[in-house]
Backbone as CSV, one residue per row, in Angstrom:
resi,resn,N_x,N_y,N_z,CA_x,CA_y,CA_z,C_x,C_y,C_z
1,MET,-52.647,45.124,55.932,-53.863,44.503,56.431,-54.230,45.122,57.772
2,ALA,-55.519,45.342,57.986,-55.998,45.949,59.217,-55.886,44.955,60.370
3,ALA,-55.829,45.506,61.548,-55.768,44.671,62.742,-57.135,44.069,63.027
4,THR,-57.140,42.859,63.519,-58.383,42.210,63.915,-58.960,42.946,65.111
5,ILE,-60.276,43.152,65.090,-60.955,43.751,66.238,-61.300,42.607,67.180
6,GLU,-60.583,42.542,68.257,-60.780,41.473,69.233,-61.939,41.822,70.147
7,PRO,-62.565,40.800,70.719,-63.580,41.097,71.723,-62.971,41.976,72.806
8,GLY,-63.759,42.876,73.314,-63.257,43.822,74.301,-62.783,43.163,75.570
9,ASP,-61.949,43.884,76.293,-61.560,43.430,77.615,-62.815,43.366,78.469
10,PRO,-62.765,42.626,79.568,-63.967,42.521,80.396,-64.554,43.884,80.775
11,GLY,-63.718,44.882,80.955,-64.214,46.211,81.317,-64.573,47.069,80.123
12,ASP,-64.329,46.575,78.896,-64.601,47.332,77.679,-66.031,47.069,77.246
13,SER,-66.845,48.118,77.267,-68.254,47.930,76.932,-68.579,48.361,75.505
14,VAL,-67.578,48.651,74.674,-67.828,49.088,73.304,-67.924,47.865,72.388
15,PRO,-69.096,47.638,71.806,-69.257,46.481,70.922,-68.386,46.598,69.663
16,ALA,-68.086,45.455,69.062,-67.214,45.413,67.886,-67.753,46.266,66.748
17,HIS,-69.067,46.270,66.532,-69.605,47.055,65.412,-69.392,48.550,65.620
18,LEU,-69.417,49.000,66.872,-69.169,50.425,67.136,-67.690,50.760,66.995
19,ARG,-66.826,49.810,67.334,-65.388,50.043,67.124,-65.084,50.128,65.634
20,LEU,-65.694,49.226,64.830,-65.493,49.280,63.388,-66.073,50.572,62.819
21,ALA,-67.244,50.974,63.270,-67.832,52.229,62.796,-66.882,53.391,63.089
22,GLY,-66.244,53.387,64.254,-65.292,54.441,64.602,-64.081,54.443,63.687
23,ILE,-63.586,53.254,63.339,-62.443,53.153,62.431,-62.818,53.699,61.062
24,LEU,-63.973,53.264,60.553,-64.404,53.729,59.237,-64.712,55.226,59.250
25,ARG,-65.322,55.716,60.332,-65.602,57.150,60.465,-64.310,57.951,60.376
26,ALA,-63.278,57.493,61.062,-61.985,58.188,61.036,-61.398,58.172,59.627
27,ARG,-61.542,57.060,58.925,-61.028,56.973,57.553,-61.804,57.887,56.613
28,ILE,-63.091,58.062,56.881,-63.913,58.964,56.067,-63.544,60.417,56.352
29,THR,-63.505,60.780,57.623,-63.260,62.184,57.963,-61.837,62.626,57.650
30,SER,-60.904,61.670,57.574,-59.532,62.019,57.202,-59.375,62.167,55.691
31,GLY,-60.375,61.707,54.937,-60.303,61.762,53.483,-59.710,60.508,52.864
32,GLU,-59.311,59.549,53.692,-58.774,58.295,53.157,-59.834,57.581,52.311
33,LEU,-61.072,57.582,52.790,-62.202,57.076,52.011,-62.902,58.303,51.434
34,GLN,-62.973,58.397,50.120,-63.373,59.633,49.462,-64.845,59.675,49.062
35,LEU,-65.339,60.886,48.913,-66.720,61.182,48.560,-67.189,60.375,47.349
36,ASP,-68.341,59.765,47.506,-68.990,58.964,46.469,-68.177,57.762,46.004
37,ARG,-67.165,57.403,46.762,-66.381,56.199,46.480,-66.878,55.104,47.418
38,PRO,-66.790,53.852,46.992,-67.305,52.773,47.832,-66.431,52.504,49.057
39,LEU,-67.104,52.090,50.111,-66.392,51.528,51.256,-65.856,50.164,50.818
40,PRO,-64.891,49.626,51.545,-64.504,48.238,51.271,-65.751,47.346,51.391
41,SER,-65.781,46.263,50.655,-66.941,45.365,50.697,-67.125,44.790,52.099
42,GLU,-68.342,44.364,52.377,-68.615,43.739,53.675,-67.695,42.541,53.879
43,GLU,-67.523,41.744,52.838,-66.655,40.567,52.938,-65.221,40.968,53.250
44,SER,-64.742,42.004,52.598,-63.382,42.489,52.844,-63.232,42.979,54.284
45,LEU,-64.223,43.708,54.778,-64.178,44.204,56.162,-64.218,43.035,57.149
46,GLN,-65.008,42.009,56.838,-65.071,40.828,57.706,-63.694,40.181,57.822
47,ARG,-63.045,39.998,56.673,-61.715,39.368,56.676,-60.686,40.271,57.346
48,SER,-60.697,41.546,57.014,-59.675,42.468,57.531,-59.736,42.633,59.041
49,TYR,-60.951,42.665,59.579,-61.106,42.952,61.007,-61.544,41.734,61.820
50,GLY,-61.711,40.587,61.175,-62.069,39.371,61.894,-63.447,39.429,62.527
51,LEU,-64.400,40.058,61.829,-65.743,40.219,62.373,-66.744,39.362,61.628
52,ASP,-67.873,39.118,62.265,-68.953,38.384,61.625,-69.750,39.341,60.734
53,PRO,-70.506,38.805,59.784,-71.254,39.661,58.858,-72.208,40.632,59.553
54,GLY,-72.850,40.180,60.621,-73.787,41.054,61.333,-73.118,42.274,61.929
55,SER,-71.928,42.103,62.480,-71.206,43.249,63.063,-70.826,44.260,61.991
56,VAL,-70.406,43.757,60.829,-70.034,44.665,59.739,-71.271,45.422,59.250
57,ARG,-72.374,44.721,59.080,-73.606,45.385,58.623,-74.079,46.428,59.630
58,ARG,-73.981,46.109,60.914,-74.396,47.078,61.942,-73.497,48.306,61.925
59,ALA,-72.197,48.113,61.698,-71.273,49.255,61.631,-71.640,50.166,60.459
60,ILE,-71.935,49.577,59.314,-72.324,50.372,58.148,-73.648,51.077,58.416
61,GLN,-74.559,50.410,59.106,-75.846,51.035,59.435,-75.650,52.240,60.353
62,VAL,-74.737,52.133,61.305,-74.440,53.268,62.193,-73.982,54.467,61.367
63,LEU,-73.068,54.221,60.432,-72.564,55.316,59.589,-73.650,55.859,58.671
64,SER,-74.525,54.987,58.204,-75.655,55.428,57.392,-76.596,56.303,58.211
65,ASP,-76.879,55.884,59.435,-77.743,56.665,60.329,-77.152,58.045,60.608
66,GLU,-75.821,58.140,60.619,-75.136,59.411,60.849,-75.056,60.255,59.573
67,GLY,-75.442,59.668,58.450,-75.386,60.376,57.181,-74.018,60.381,56.527
68,LEU,-73.098,59.574,57.025,-71.748,59.549,56.465,-71.629,58.619,55.261
69,VAL,-72.514,57.634,55.169,-72.514,56.731,54.021,-73.946,56.527,53.555
70,TYR,-74.068,56.123,52.308,-75.362,55.697,51.781,-75.152,54.341,51.122
71,THR,-76.217,53.569,51.078,-76.105,52.234,50.499,-76.921,52.159,49.219
72,VAL,-76.441,51.337,48.304,-77.126,51.061,47.050,-77.429,49.570,47.060
73,GLU,-78.708,49.239,46.955,-79.086,47.826,47.024,-78.316,47.028,45.981
74,GLY,-77.601,46.035,46.446,-76.798,45.196,45.579,-75.503,45.847,45.109
75,GLY,-75.243,47.077,45.578,-74.075,47.805,45.096,-73.126,48.268,46.171
76,GLY,-73.438,47.982,47.431,-72.530,48.345,48.509,-72.839,49.692,49.148
77,ALA,-71.884,50.161,49.940,-72.011,51.414,50.677,-70.976,52.412,50.163
78,TYR,-71.376,53.672,50.112,-70.543,54.742,49.560,-70.475,55.905,50.534
79,VAL,-69.357,56.634,50.495,-69.202,57.829,51.323,-70.153,58.894,50.791
80,SER,-70.965,59.473,51.653,-71.954,60.463,51.225,-71.373,61.871,51.226
81,SER,-72.089,62.772,50.599,-71.648,64.172,50.552,-71.627,64.804,51.932
82,ARG,-72.380,64.243,52.866,-72.371,64.764,54.236,-70.981,64.646,54.855
83,ALA,-70.190,63.691,54.373,-68.843,63.511,54.890,-68.001,64.758,54.658
84,GLU,-68.286,65.516,53.606,-67.560,66.762,53.336,-67.755,67.750,54.478
85,GLU,-68.972,67.778,55.021,-69.277,68.707,56.112,-68.502,68.372,57.381
86,THR,-68.079,67.105,57.509,-67.359,66.684,58.707,-65.869,66.597,58.474
87,GLY,-65.429,67.034,57.292,-64.001,67.077,57.030,-63.491,65.989,56.120
88,GLY,-64.340,65.056,55.709,-63.895,63.997,54.824,-64.192,64.303,53.380
89,GLY,-63.787,63.360,52.493,-64.104,63.471,51.082,-63.223,64.389,50.443
C-alpha cells in the first residue's frame, strides 16, 4: 500500500495534487505504469494516498496537460504514447 500524502510542512509549498502527479509521473517514466494501460482508479488513488477526489482529479489533469496520460470519458485515465518519449511505457 502506498504511503498517505500528508499535508505539507509549514514550509512546504507543494500542494498534494502536485506531489501525487510527481509520484505517478515517476511510475510512468520508470515503466511501472505501462503504455496504454490504465492508471489506478481515482477511488483507489484516494484510498492509497489519503487524498480527496479533487486532488486526485487535479493530479491526473496535470499529467494529461503534460501529455503523459489521456482520459476516456467513463473509462478512466491511461498512459499515453508520449510516455515512451520520456522513458516510460
